C-alpha positions as CSV (number, residue, x, y, z in Angstrom):
1,M,39.2,-22.1,-12.8
2,A,36.3,-20.2,-14.1
3,D,36.7,-17.4,-16.7
4,L,36.3,-14.2,-14.7
5,K,35.7,-12.0,-17.8
6,A,32.7,-14.1,-18.8
7,S,31.1,-13.7,-15.3
8,R,31.5,-10.0,-14.9
9,V,28.4,-7.8,-14.7
10,S,28.3,-4.9,-17.1
11,R,28.5,-1.5,-15.4
12,P,25.8,1.2,-15.9
13,P,26.7,4.0,-18.2
14,R,28.7,6.8,-16.6
15,N,26.3,9.6,-17.7
16,G,23.6,8.3,-15.3
17,A,21.3,7.0,-18.0
18,V,19.4,3.8,-17.2
19,T,19.5,1.3,-20.0
20,G,16.3,-0.4,-21.1
21,C,14.1,2.5,-20.0
22,A,12.2,4.9,-22.0
23,P,13.2,8.6,-21.7
24,V,11.2,10.4,-19.1
25,P,9.4,13.4,-20.5
26,S,9.8,16.8,-18.8
27,T,7.3,17.0,-15.9
28,S,7.5,20.8,-15.4
29,S,4.1,21.3,-16.9
30,L,2.4,18.4,-15.1
31,S,0.3,18.7,-11.9
32,P,1.4,16.5,-8.9
33,Q,-1.4,14.1,-9.7
34,E,-0.4,13.8,-13.3
35,E,3.3,13.3,-12.3
36,L,2.1,10.4,-10.0
37,V,0.1,8.8,-12.8
38,L,3.1,9.1,-15.2
39,Q,5.4,7.5,-12.6
40,Q,2.9,4.7,-12.1
41,L,2.6,4.1,-15.8
42,L,6.3,4.1,-16.3
43,Q,6.8,1.6,-13.5
44,S,4.1,-0.6,-14.9
45,Q,5.7,-0.5,-18.3
46,Y,9.2,-1.3,-16.9
47,W,7.9,-4.3,-15.0
48,A,5.8,-5.5,-17.9
49,E,8.9,-5.4,-20.2
50,R,11.1,-7.0,-17.6
51,S,8.7,-9.9,-16.9
52,G,8.0,-10.4,-20.6
53,T,4.2,-9.8,-20.3
54,A,2.8,-8.3,-23.4
55,T,0.0,-6.3,-21.8
56,P,0.3,-2.5,-22.1
57,P,0.3,-0.5,-19.0
58,Q,-3.0,1.0,-18.0
59,A,-3.8,4.1,-16.0
60,P,-4.3,3.3,-12.3
61,D,-7.8,2.9,-10.9
62,N,-9.0,6.4,-9.8
63,G,-11.6,4.9,-7.5
64,S,-14.6,5.5,-9.6
65,P,-16.6,2.3,-10.0
66,S,-17.4,1.2,-13.5
67,A,-20.3,-0.9,-12.4
68,P,-22.8,-0.2,-9.6
69,A,-21.2,-1.4,-6.3
70,E,-23.0,-3.3,-3.7
71,P,-24.5,-1.1,-1.0
72,L,-22.3,-0.8,2.1
73,P,-23.6,-2.4,5.3
74,E,-25.0,-0.2,8.0
75,T,-22.5,-1.5,10.5
76,W,-19.3,-3.5,10.1
77,D,-18.6,-6.6,12.1
78,L,-14.9,-6.1,12.5
79,T,-14.2,-8.6,15.2
80,R,-16.4,-11.5,14.0
81,G,-15.1,-14.7,15.5
82,I,-12.5,-12.9,17.7
83,V,-12.7,-13.1,21.5
84,L,-10.9,-10.2,23.1
85,H,-8.6,-10.8,26.1
86,D,-9.8,-9.4,29.4
87,W,-7.2,-6.7,29.3
88,Q,-8.4,-5.7,25.8
89,E,-12.0,-5.4,27.0
90,Q,-10.9,-3.3,30.0
91,C,-8.8,-1.1,27.7
92,V,-11.7,-0.5,25.3
93,A,-14.0,0.3,28.2
94,S,-11.5,2.6,29.8
95,W,-10.8,4.5,26.5
96,F,-14.5,5.2,26.1
97,Q,-14.9,6.1,29.8
98,N,-12.0,8.6,29.4
99,G,-13.9,10.5,26.6
100,K,-12.3,8.6,23.7
101,R,-8.9,9.8,24.7
102,G,-5.7,8.2,25.8
103,V,-2.7,6.3,24.6
104,I,-2.6,2.6,24.4
105,K,0.9,1.1,25.0
106,V,1.2,-2.6,24.4
107,V,4.2,-4.7,23.5
108,T,4.7,-6.0,19.9
109,G,2.4,-8.8,19.0
110,A,0.0,-8.4,21.9
111,G,-3.0,-7.4,19.9
112,K,-3.1,-3.7,19.3
113,T,-4.7,-4.1,15.9
114,I,-7.5,-6.3,17.2
115,L,-8.0,-3.7,20.0
116,A,-8.3,-0.9,17.5
117,L,-10.8,-3.0,15.5
118,A,-12.9,-3.5,18.6
119,V,-12.8,0.3,19.3
120,A,-13.8,1.0,15.6
121,Q,-16.6,-1.4,15.8
122,R,-18.0,0.1,19.0
123,L,-17.7,3.6,17.5
124,Q,-20.3,2.8,14.8
C-alpha cells in the first residue's frame, strides 16, 4: 500500500497569502489603466516563473506600431471563397431592405458568423 503521507498535497497558508508570488503593491494611487498593466505584468511574471522561462515580463502592446504598418485595403474581402446558402443570401437582402434593422435567429452552427461577415462586407 502506498504511503499516504508522501502523496499529500500541501495546503495553502491560512492567512490567505499565495506562496511563490511577489507581494502586490498598493493600487490605491494607480489609475484603472495602470492597474490593468500591473495585473498583466504580474501574471506574465507568474507564468514565466512557473514555466521556467528566463525572459522578464514586458509591458503589453499598447497598439502603437513601432514600424510603419502596411496601408489598409480600401475594402475587405471577408467572404472570399465562401458561398452563402440561399437562406443566408435572402437574410442579408431582407436585412438591408428593412433599413439595416432586425434580429437574425438561427440555430447553433448554422452560419451566423458567415452571415455577419457577408453583411459587414456589403456595408463597406
